[in-house]
N, C-alpha and C positions, 0 to 999 in steps of 0.2 A: 845182331843186326847192326849194320853200319849205315848211316845216312850222310849224304853229301848233297848240297843243293846243286842241281844240274843246270842252272840258268847262267852260269859263268863260263867263259872260255877256258879258264884255268882248270876247271873241273873236267871238261871234255878232253883235255890232254891226258888225264889219268885213266880214262876208260878204254876198253878194247875197241880198236878201229874196225868193227864189223858192221855190215849193212844187210838189211833184208833183201833177199835176191829178187823179190817182186816189186816192192814199193821203194826200194833204195833208201829207206829211213835208217838212220844210224841207231845202233843199239846202245844208247847212253843210259838206259834205265837199270842195267845190271852189269856187273863184272866181278871177277874173282878178286879177293883181297887176302892179304896175309897180315894178321894181327899179332903183334909181339909185345910182350911185357917190357916196359922200360925200367931199367934199374938206375937209381940215383946214387 
């Protein structure tokens, strides 16, 4: 599980730009991510 605060405009740029077709609310509360191991 990955958590990112959604109260900042920079975070919203990372999310999928989809809207609910009825309420037109943005879907900022979920999106697909790809987690990769970082090698040093």
